[in-house]
C-alpha positions in Angstrom: 111.7 90.2 71.0 109.5 90.6 67.9 109.4 94.4 68.4 113.2 94.5 68.9 113.5 92.7 65.6 111.8 95.5 63.8 114.3 98.2 64.9 117.2 97.2 62.6 114.8 97.1 59.7 113.6 100.7 60.4 117.2 101.9 60.9 118.4 100.4 57.6 115.5 101.9 55.8 116.6 105.5 56.7 119.5 107.4 55.5 121.6 110.3 56.9 122.3 111.5 53.4 121.0 114.8 52.2 121.1 114.3 48.5 117.3 114.8 48.3 117.8 118.5 49.2 120.5 119.1 46.7 119.5 121.5 44.0 119.1 120.0 40.5 117.6 121.5 37.3 113.8 121.1 36.9 112.5 118.4 34.6 111.4 119.8 31.4 113.2 122.8 29.8 114.7 124.5 32.9 116.6 127.3 31.0 117.2 128.6 27.5 118.8 125.8 25.4 117.4 123.2 27.8 120.3 122.1 30.0 123.6 123.4 31.3 125.4 122.0 28.2 123.2 124.2 25.9 122.2 121.0 24.0 118.6 122.1 23.3 117.8 118.4 23.7 115.4 116.6 26.1 114.6 112.9 26.2 110.9 113.7 26.5 108.9 112.0 23.7 108.0 114.9 21.5 104.5 115.4 20.0 104.4 115.4 16.2 100.9 116.7 16.2 100.1 119.9 18.1 97.2 122.3 18.6 97.3 126.0 19.4 96.6 126.5 23.1 97.1 130.2 23.9 99.1 133.4 23.3 99.7 136.4 25.5 102.2 139.3 25.6 104.7 140.2 28.3 104.0 143.9 27.3 107.6 144.5 26.5 110.5 142.7 24.9 112.1 139.3 25.2 115.8 138.5 24.6 115.8 134.9 25.7 113.5 131.9 25.4 111.3 131.0 28.3 112.0 128.3 30.9 109.6 125.5 31.9 109.5 123.5 35.1 107.9 120.1 35.9 104.6 121.6 37.2 103.8 123.4 34.0 105.0 126.8 35.0 106.7 129.2 32.6 109.3 131.8 33.5 110.1 134.8 31.3 112.6 137.6 31.8 111.1 140.6 29.9 112.2 144.1 29.3 109.1 146.3 30.0 108.6 150.1 30.0 107.0 149.9 33.5 105.4 147.4 35.9 106.5 143.7 36.1 109.3 142.2 34.0 110.1 138.8 35.6 106.9 136.7 35.2 105.8 133.2 36.1 102.8 131.9 34.2 100.8 128.6 34.2 101.5 127.0 30.9 98.6 124.5 31.1 96.1 127.2 32.2 96.0 129.6 29.2 99.1 131.5 30.5 97.5 132.6 33.8 99.9 134.6 35.8 101.0 133.2 39.1 103.2 136.1 40.1 105.5 138.8 38.7 108.0 141.4 39.9 110.2 144.1 38.4 113.9 143.7 37.9 116.5 146.4 37.0 116.3 146.6 33.2 119.0 146.1 30.6 119.6 142.4 30.9 116.9 140.7 28.9 119.4 138.5 27.1 119.9 136.6 30.4 117.2 134.0 30.8 115.8 132.5 34.0 116.7 129.1 35.4 114.2 126.8 37.2 115.3 124.1 39.6 113.6 121.0 40.8 112.1 122.8 43.8 110.6 125.4 41.4 112.9 128.1 42.6 113.8 130.7 40.0 117.4 132.0 39.5 117.8 135.1 37.3 120.1 138.1 37.0 119.8 141.9 36.7 122.7 144.3 36.2 124.9 144.0 39.3 122.9 141.2 41.0 122.0 137.5 40.9 118.7 136.7 42.6 116.8 133.6 43.6 113.0 133.5 44.1 111.0 130.7 45.8 107.5 129.7 44.5 106.3 133.3 45.3 107.7 136.6 44.2 109.4 137.3 47.5 113.2 137.2 47.2 114.8 134.1 48.5 118.4 135.5 48.3 120.3 138.0 46.3 124.0 138.7 45.9 126.1 141.4 44.1 128.1 140.6 41.0 130.0 142.7 38.5 128.0 142.8 35.3 124.8 141.2 34.1 124.6 137.5 34.7 124.0 135.3 31.7 121.6 132.4 32.1 122.8 130.7 35.3 123.8 127.0 35.4 123.5 124.4 38.1 126.7 122.5 38.6 125.6 119.8 41.0 126.8 119.6 44.7 124.2 122.3 45.4 126.2 124.9 43.5 125.2 127.5 41.0 127.4 128.9 38.2 127.1 132.6 37.4 129.0 134.2 34.5 128.5 137.9 33.9 128.7 139.8 30.6 131.8 141.5 31.9 133.6 138.2 32.5 133.2 137.6 36.2 132.8 133.9 37.0 131.4 132.8 40.4 130.0 129.7 42.1 127.2 130.2 44.6 125.6 127.9 47.2 122.3 127.6 45.5 120.4 127.4 48.8 122.1 130.2 50.7 123.3 132.6 47.9 126.9 132.7 49.4 130.0 132.5 47.2 131.8 129.1 47.2 135.5 128.9 46.3 137.4 131.3 44.2 135.9 133.9 41.8 137.6 134.1 38.4 137.9 137.3 36.4 138.3 136.6 32.7 138.6 140.3 31.8 141.0 142.6 33.6 140.2 146.0 35.2 136.6 145.3 36.0 134.8 148.2 37.7 132.4 146.9 40.4 130.6 150.3 40.2 129.7 149.9 36.5 127.7 146.7 35.9 125.8 148.2 33.0 128.8 148.9 30.8 128.5 147.3 27.4 125.0 145.9 27.9 123.8 147.2 24.5 126.5 145.2 22.8 125.4 141.9 24.2 122.3 141.2 22.1 124.1 141.7 18.7 127.3 140.1 20.2 129.6 143.1 19.6 133.0 143.8 21.1 131.7 145.9 24.0 130.2 142.9 25.6 133.0 140.5 26.6 130.7 137.5 27.3 127.7 137.8 25.0 126.3 134.3 25.4 125.7 131.8 28.2 128.4 129.3 29.2 128.2 125.6 28.6 128.8 123.1 31.5 129.1 119.4 31.3 128.2 117.3 34.3 130.2 114.4 32.7 133.6 116.1 32.3 133.1 119.1 34.7 134.3 121.4 31.9 132.9 125.0 31.6 133.3 126.6 28.1 132.4 130.1 27.1 133.2 132.7 24.5 135.2 135.8 25.6 135.9 138.9 23.5 138.8 140.6 25.2 139.1 144.4 25.0 141.0 145.3 21.9 141.0 141.8 20.5 139.9 141.3 16.9 137.3 138.6 17.7 135.9 136.5 20.5 137.9 133.4 21.6 136.9 130.3 23.6 137.9 129.8 27.2 137.8 126.5 29.1 137.5 126.3 32.9 137.6 123.1 35.0 135.1 122.8 37.8 136.8 120.9 40.7 134.2 120.1 43.5 135.8 119.7 46.9 139.2 121.0 45.7 141.0 124.3 46.0 140.8 126.1 43.6 137.2 125.3 42.9 137.5 126.8 39.4 140.8 126.4 37.4 141.6 127.9 34.0 142.2 125.0 31.6 142.8 126.6 28.2 142.2 129.5 25.9 141.8 128.9 22.2 141.8 131.4 19.3 141.5 128.6 16.7 138.3 130.1 15.4 140.2 132.9 13.8 137.2 135.0 12.7 135.6 134.7 16.2 132.9 132.6 17.8 129.3 133.5 17.6 126.6 132.3 20.0 126.8 130.1 23.0 129.0 127.0 22.8 127.5 123.5 23.2 129.1 120.5 24.9 128.5 116.9 23.8 126.8 114.4 26.1 130.1 112.9 27.3 131.5 116.4 27.8 134.5 115.8 25.6 133.7 118.0 22.6 132.7 121.6 22.2 130.6 122.7 19.2 130.4 126.3 18.3 129.5 128.5 15.4 132.2 130.6 13.8 131.7 134.0 12.1 133.4 132.3 9.1 130.1 130.4 8.5 131.5 127.1 9.7 130.5 124.8 12.5 133.6 124.0 14.7 134.2 121.0 16.9 137.0 121.3 19.5 138.4 119.1 22.2 136.9 120.2 25.5 140.0 119.1 27.4 142.5 121.5 25.7 140.7 123.5 23.0 142.4 121.9 20.0 140.4 121.7 16.8 138.8 118.3 15.9 137.1 119.3 12.7 135.2 122.1 10.9 132.2 121.8 8.6 131.1 124.6 6.1 127.5 125.8 6.6 127.1 128.2 3.7 125.3 130.7 6.0 126.0 132.6 9.3 124.4 130.6 12.1 123.5 133.2 14.8 122.2 130.7 17.3 123.8 127.6 18.8 123.5 124.1 17.3 121.4 121.4 18.8 123.3 118.4 20.0 121.7 115.0 20.7 123.4 112.3 22.8 123.9 110.1 19.7 126.1 112.8 18.1 123.6 114.2 15.6 124.1 118.0 15.3 121.4 120.3 13.9 123.1 123.6 12.9 121.9 126.8 14.4 119.5 129.3 12.8 119.2 132.9 11.7 118.3 135.0 8.6 119.4 133.2 5.5 120.0 129.9 7.3 119.2 126.4 6.0 118.0 123.4 8.0 121.1 121.1 8.0 122.3 118.2 10.2 125.8 116.7 10.8 127.1 113.7 12.6 130.3 113.8 14.5 132.7 111.3 12.8 135.5 111.9 15.3 137.9 113.7 12.9 135.3 115.1 10.6 131.7 116.4 10.5 129.6 114.4 8.1 126.6 116.1 6.6 123.6 113.8 7.1 120.9 115.9 5.4 120.2 119.5 4.2 117.0 121.4 3.5 117.7 124.7 1.7 114.0 125.5 1.3 113.5 125.8 5.1 114.8 128.9 6.9 115.2 128.1 10.6 115.3 131.4 12.6 116.0 129.7 16.0 118.0 126.9 17.5 116.0 123.7 17.0 114.5 122.3 20.2 114.6 118.5 20.0 112.5 116.1 22.1 113.4 112.5 21.3 112.6 111.8 17.7 110.8 115.1 17.0 112.3 118.6 16.6 110.9 122.1 16.5 112.1 125.4 15.1 110.5 128.8 14.2 110.6 129.5 10.4 109.3 132.3 8.1 105.7 131.7 7.1 105.0 133.2 3.7 106.8 136.0 1.8 109.4 138.1 3.7 107.4 141.3 3.3 104.5 139.7 5.3 106.8 138.9 8.2 104.8 135.8 9.2 106.3 133.2 11.5 105.4 129.6 12.1 106.4 126.7 14.4 107.8 123.9 12.2 107.9 120.3 13.3 110.4 118.0 11.6 112.1 114.7 11.9 115.7 115.3 13.1 117.0 112.1 11.5 116.2 113.1 7.9 114.9 116.7 8.0 111.5 115.7 6.8 108.8 118.3 7.5 106.0 116.9 9.6 103.7 119.9 10.5 103.7 123.7 10.5 101.7 125.9 12.8 101.4 129.7 12.2 102.1 132.0 15.1 99.1 134.4 14.9 100.1 138.1 14.3 103.7 137.4 15.3 106.0 140.4 15.1 109.7 140.8 15.8 112.1 137.9 15.5 111.8 134.5 17.4 114.0 134.1 20.5 113.7 130.3 20.9 111.6 127.2 21.4 111.0 125.5 24.7 109.6 122.0 25.3 107.8 121.0 28.5 107.9 117.7 30.4 104.2 117.5 29.4 105.2 117.8 25.7 103.8 121.3 25.3 105.9 123.5 23.1 106.4 127.2 23.6 107.7 129.8 21.1 108.4 133.4 21.9 109.4 136.5 19.9 111.5 139.6 20.6 108.4 141.7 20.6 107.3 139.9 23.7 104.7 137.5 22.3 104.5 134.0 23.8 102.8 131.1 22.0 101.9 127.8 23.6 101.0 124.6 21.8 99.6 121.4 23.4 99.9 117.8 22.1 96.9 117.1 19.8 
């Protein structure tokens, strides 16, 4: 009888659910701009004091920031003259290479994505691929165009948007298409996935979707910039993700409110109700994610070429670029309220924020020297905390990534990767 009494306890302690095998983003910095919302924010407690750990080169070029998983691995999608281009390194072991493989070149602006099982998702012109913890391909599937940085939607599904405007949802485990593909640009040629690739980096009209989409797990909204052929500028498009429904993806709205055109990837608020995006008119725009109507605009006084950083409490740090200033706003509902501004600091990248510490890459010294440094600052008041030179850095910075272990990684377009550890 005592033994029989144990059986119900064992039964109730088990579950027939399979949520543990559902794919989720890796802890840390799983893709460029951190999460699917492009927030460039992580709740990890950032380190104000750092020490230089290591640097190495991808022996080519980089067009996107590196991704970091929870076991201190670093993924980079490089453009190299020969040899490997997709690389996985050990961030806590002097950048030691775990494995590498070569992809079709031309899509360096599309960064890799790391999931909680340490699988890698990355695109090459005409294909989306997934790799397990080794370099052997887990699955691959054809697409039209070059995939921007992929996004995990939940429910075991992967969002892929190509530079030619094809939008697909894949089963992240199997690599099969779920639901209905959406073509945002007409007359796509499935035989020409390399058309317009050269226009993606500088965000010119030949590249219809020049930046990664933003997705909110809270509102299930997908927002991206689309430059339609013949249009004067890039507009915003909102899609609704409807898990378990038909259609799986539904067009929600198109907005040309940003009359001079949007620039860079859009960012969604923590509640998924607001879209923040830079305009070519040197303003920061806030739009309603449900219908694309304008909530407010705020003048920047410079052209922000990278997306803003958006914290859950509504503090927004404007994007960076040549001639930019370090400036922060708070969303006041119907207006953007400037909180602080530092015109003496020139952020060249989107700031990466970890709790109450933020990081960006700035110029270090006179312009003619071309030096770069990793700047640490307080996001609440803009106060500079520390500055660490990037030794012999060349090219322009492509972003900052923050690991779950508080390590900070910066990379440049010339393929140099710099890693800093908490001091």
